[in-house]
C-alpha positions as CSV (number, residue, x, y, z in Angstrom):
1,X,0.0,0.0,0.0
2,X,1.3,3.4,-0.9
3,X,1.7,5.7,2.2
4,X,1.7,9.4,1.5
5,X,4.7,11.3,2.9
6,X,4.2,13.5,6.0
7,X,2.9,17.0,5.6
8,X,5.2,19.3,3.8
9,X,6.5,21.2,6.8
10,X,7.2,18.2,8.9
11,X,8.9,16.3,6.0
12,X,11.2,19.2,5.2
13,X,12.1,19.7,8.9
14,X,13.0,16.0,9.2
15,X,15.2,16.2,6.1
16,X,16.8,19.4,7.4
17,X,17.6,17.8,10.7
18,X,19.1,14.7,9.0
19,X,21.3,16.9,6.8
20,X,22.4,18.9,9.9
21,X,23.3,15.7,11.8
22,X,25.3,14.4,8.8
23,X,27.0,17.8,8.4
24,X,27.9,17.8,12.2
25,X,29.2,14.3,12.0
26,X,31.4,15.0,9.0
27,X,32.7,18.3,10.5
28,X,33.6,16.6,13.8
29,X,35.2,13.7,12.0
30,X,37.3,15.9,9.7
31,X,38.4,18.2,12.6
32,X,39.3,15.3,14.8
33,X,41.2,13.5,12.0
34,X,43.1,16.6,11.1
35,X,44.2,17.2,14.7
36,X,45.2,13.6,15.1
37,X,47.2,13.8,11.9
38,X,49.1,16.9,13.3
39,X,49.7,15.1,16.6
40,X,51.2,12.1,14.6
41,X,53.6,14.3,12.7
42,X,56.7,12.9,14.4
43,X,55.7,9.2,14.1
44,X,54.7,9.7,10.4
45,X,58.0,11.4,9.7
46,X,59.8,8.3,11.2
47,X,57.8,5.9,9.1
48,X,58.5,8.0,6.0
49,X,62.2,8.0,6.9
50,X,62.2,4.2,7.3
51,X,60.5,3.8,3.9
52,X,62.8,6.3,2.2
53,X,66.0,4.8,3.7
54,X,65.0,1.3,2.6
55,X,65.1,2.5,-1.0
56,X,67.7,5.2,-1.0
57,X,71.3,4.6,0.2
58,X,74.0,7.2,0.9
59,X,77.6,6.0,0.4
60,X,79.7,5.7,3.6
61,X,76.6,6.5,5.7
62,X,74.9,3.4,7.2
63,X,71.1,3.5,7.2
64,X,70.8,3.6,11.0
65,X,73.0,6.6,11.2
66,X,71.0,8.4,8.5
67,X,67.9,7.7,10.5
68,X,69.5,9.2,13.6
69,X,70.4,12.4,11.8
70,X,67.0,12.7,10.3
71,X,65.3,12.2,13.6
72,X,67.5,14.8,15.3
73,X,66.8,17.3,12.5
74,X,63.1,16.7,12.8
75,X,63.2,17.2,16.6
76,X,65.1,20.4,16.2
77,X,62.6,21.7,13.6
78,X,59.6,20.9,15.8
79,X,61.0,22.9,18.7
80,X,62.3,25.8,16.6
81,X,59.0,26.0,14.7
82,X,56.9,26.0,17.9
83,X,55.2,22.6,17.1
84,X,56.6,21.4,20.4
85,X,57.4,23.4,23.5
86,X,60.6,23.1,25.5
87,X,58.6,21.4,28.3
88,X,57.4,18.8,25.8
89,X,61.0,18.3,24.6
90,X,62.0,17.4,28.2
91,X,59.3,14.8,28.4
92,X,60.2,13.4,24.9
93,X,63.9,13.2,25.9
94,X,62.9,11.3,29.0
95,X,61.0,8.8,26.9
96,X,64.0,8.5,24.5
97,X,66.2,7.4,27.5
98,X,63.5,5.0,28.9
99,X,63.0,3.5,25.5
100,X,66.7,3.1,24.8
101,X,67.3,1.3,28.1
102,X,64.5,-1.1,27.2
103,X,65.8,-1.6,23.7
104,X,69.3,-2.5,24.9
105,X,68.0,-5.0,27.4
106,X,65.5,-6.6,24.9
107,X,68.1,-6.9,22.2
108,X,70.5,-8.5,24.7
109,X,67.8,-11.0,25.6
110,X,67.2,-11.9,22.0
111,X,63.6,-10.5,21.8
112,X,64.5,-8.7,18.5
113,X,67.6,-7.4,16.7
114,X,69.0,-4.7,14.5
115,X,71.0,-6.7,12.0
116,X,72.3,-3.8,9.9
117,X,75.7,-2.1,10.6
118,X,75.9,1.4,12.0
119,X,78.4,3.7,13.7
120,X,75.7,4.9,16.2
121,X,74.9,1.5,17.7
122,X,75.2,1.1,21.5
123,X,75.3,-2.5,22.7
124,X,73.8,-3.6,19.4
125,X,71.0,-1.0,19.5
126,X,71.1,2.0,17.1
127,X,70.5,5.3,18.9
128,X,67.7,6.3,16.5
129,X,65.5,3.6,18.1
130,X,65.0,5.8,21.1
131,X,63.2,8.2,18.9
132,X,60.5,5.6,18.2
133,X,59.6,5.8,21.8
134,X,60.0,9.5,21.9
135,X,57.5,9.8,19.0
136,X,54.9,8.1,21.2
137,X,55.5,10.7,23.8
138,X,55.4,13.4,21.1
139,X,52.0,12.1,20.0
140,X,50.6,12.1,23.6
141,X,51.8,15.6,24.3
142,X,50.5,16.9,21.0
143,X,47.2,15.2,21.3
144,X,46.8,16.4,24.9
145,X,47.3,20.0,23.8
146,X,45.4,19.9,20.5
147,X,42.4,18.0,21.8
148,X,42.3,20.0,25.1
149,X,42.4,16.8,27.1
150,X,41.1,16.6,30.7
151,X,41.3,13.5,32.7
152,X,38.3,13.0,35.0
153,X,38.7,10.9,38.2
154,X,42.5,10.5,37.9
155,X,43.7,8.2,40.7
156,X,46.2,9.4,43.3
157,X,49.9,9.3,42.4
158,X,50.4,6.9,45.3
159,X,48.5,4.4,43.0
160,X,49.5,5.4,39.5
161,X,53.2,5.8,40.0
162,X,53.8,2.3,41.6
163,X,51.6,0.6,38.9
164,X,53.5,2.4,36.2
165,X,56.9,1.4,37.7
166,X,55.6,-2.3,38.1
167,X,54.6,-2.4,34.4
168,X,58.0,-1.1,33.2
169,X,59.9,-3.4,35.5
170,X,57.9,-6.4,34.2
171,X,59.3,-5.8,30.7
172,X,62.7,-6.7,32.3
173,X,61.8,-9.3,34.9
174,X,59.5,-11.5,33.0
175,X,62.6,-13.1,31.3
176,X,63.6,-14.6,34.7
177,X,60.3,-14.7,36.8
178,X,56.6,-15.0,36.1
179,X,55.2,-12.7,33.5
180,X,52.8,-10.6,35.5
181,X,51.3,-8.7,32.5
182,X,47.8,-10.2,32.9
183,X,47.7,-9.4,36.6
184,X,48.9,-5.9,35.8
185,X,46.2,-5.6,33.2
186,X,43.6,-6.6,35.7
187,X,44.9,-4.0,38.1
188,X,44.7,-1.4,35.4
189,X,41.1,-2.1,34.8
190,X,40.4,-1.9,38.5
191,X,42.4,1.3,39.0
192,X,41.1,3.2,36.0
193,X,37.6,1.7,35.8
194,X,35.9,5.1,36.6
195,X,38.5,7.3,34.9
196,X,37.4,9.1,31.8
197,X,39.2,11.3,29.3
198,X,37.4,14.4,28.1
199,X,38.4,15.9,24.8
200,X,37.4,18.6,22.4
201,X,36.3,18.1,18.8
202,X,35.7,21.4,17.0
203,X,33.6,23.3,19.6
204,X,32.1,20.3,21.3
205,X,33.3,18.2,24.3
206,X,33.1,14.4,24.4
207,X,34.2,11.7,26.9
208,X,35.3,8.1,26.7
209,X,36.7,5.6,29.1
210,X,40.5,6.1,29.6
211,X,41.1,2.3,29.4
212,X,39.4,2.2,26.0
213,X,41.7,5.0,24.7
214,X,44.7,2.9,26.0
215,X,43.6,-0.1,23.9
216,X,42.9,2.0,20.8
217,X,46.3,3.6,20.9
218,X,48.0,0.3,21.5
219,X,46.2,-1.3,18.6
220,X,47.3,1.5,16.2
221,X,50.9,1.2,17.5
222,X,50.7,-2.5,16.7
223,X,49.7,-1.7,13.2
224,X,52.5,0.9,13.0
225,X,54.9,-1.8,14.3
226,X,54.0,-4.1,11.4
227,X,54.8,-1.2,9.0
228,X,58.1,-0.5,10.8
229,X,59.3,-4.1,10.7
230,X,58.2,-4.4,7.0
231,X,60.6,-1.5,6.3
232,X,63.4,-3.1,8.4
233,X,63.3,-0.8,11.5
234,X,64.0,-3.9,13.6
235,X,63.6,-7.6,13.2
236,X,61.8,-10.3,15.3
237,X,63.3,-13.8,15.4
238,X,60.5,-15.1,13.2
239,X,61.2,-12.5,10.6
240,X,64.8,-13.4,9.9
241,X,63.9,-15.3,6.7
242,X,61.3,-12.9,5.5
243,X,58.7,-10.5,6.9
244,X,55.8,-11.9,8.8
245,X,52.9,-10.3,10.7
246,X,53.9,-9.3,14.2
247,X,52.1,-11.5,16.7
248,X,48.8,-10.0,17.8
249,X,49.7,-10.6,21.4
250,X,52.1,-7.6,21.1
251,X,49.1,-5.4,21.4
252,X,49.1,-6.2,25.2
253,X,52.7,-5.0,25.4
254,X,52.0,-1.8,23.6
255,X,48.8,-1.4,25.8
256,X,51.0,-1.5,28.9
257,X,53.7,0.7,27.4
258,X,51.1,3.3,26.5
259,X,49.9,3.2,30.1
260,X,53.4,3.9,31.4
261,X,53.8,6.7,28.9
262,X,50.4,8.2,29.8
263,X,51.1,8.0,33.6
264,X,54.4,9.8,33.2
265,X,52.9,12.6,31.1
266,X,49.8,12.9,33.4
267,X,51.8,13.1,36.6
268,X,54.2,15.7,35.1
269,X,51.2,17.8,34.0
270,X,49.6,17.4,37.4
271,X,52.7,18.5,39.2
272,X,53.1,21.5,36.9
273,X,49.4,22.5,37.3
274,X,49.8,22.4,41.1
275,X,52.8,24.7,40.8
276,X,50.8,27.2,38.8
277,X,47.7,27.2,41.0
278,X,48.2,29.4,44.1
279,X,45.5,30.1,46.7
280,X,44.8,33.4,45.1
281,X,44.0,31.9,41.7
282,X,42.4,28.6,42.7
283,X,39.1,30.3,43.3
284,X,39.0,31.1,39.6
285,X,39.2,27.5,38.5
286,X,36.5,26.9,35.9
287,X,33.3,25.3,37.1
288,X,32.9,21.6,36.5
289,X,36.4,20.6,37.3
290,X,36.4,17.5,39.5
291,X,38.8,16.5,42.1
292,X,41.6,14.4,40.7
293,X,41.4,15.9,37.2
294,X,44.6,16.3,35.2
295,X,44.3,19.3,32.8
296,X,46.5,20.1,29.9
């Protein structure tokens, strides 16, 4: 049976509302995607350098050393151009050192290797590898600022700092003792169960569970890891005779590493914000801020 459309006014209003919803969705998606792209500038540069250096060779300059020079040049450019602040550079440098220590240990334990020659290798690890960890810190700092992040219900540092330290140490100790990653993951869900991350897209505010954001970032890093190993950034034992997909279980490792990274950035921002807020200015804190928030 043919059903006549609604009265003209109501039909036009419904179509207009639908168009407005689609327009709003596209606007938010484009804005969010663009900001994420800008936040990923350093990681994308590293991937581009990996791809370029796998095809182009420079006489007397090993690939790993070329990558180190490119990463240093990019880091200098980002600070000089204002894309990164000096405070963010300090955080990124800290991550470079943390990542380099982990790389040296993991290579020594045979978890992966850097088979190509290089002048800038330390205990078998090229120094450029620290920039891959630094690029994760760069993304977190950039996204925090560009998306105006606010963490709601952030646990006390008496809880977050020990769990972050335990996660990092487990990367080392699991070679000799029990691997506690699954127990640590359970603790993470319990500790951050009620914690949410608020972010801005265009002129609107949204929220999502913080643990979900950890998982999403970890998954995308796993995808990036497959791209990096494809271009020979490093090599797992099962990739010595040809590239293979990185085991999906590595997502849990990246999930935990992202948590360590996020805890460090959040705690540093929390300490800095406490230093800025004196009793004279605390009364002007915007309404709606909850106890335990970590603002950017």
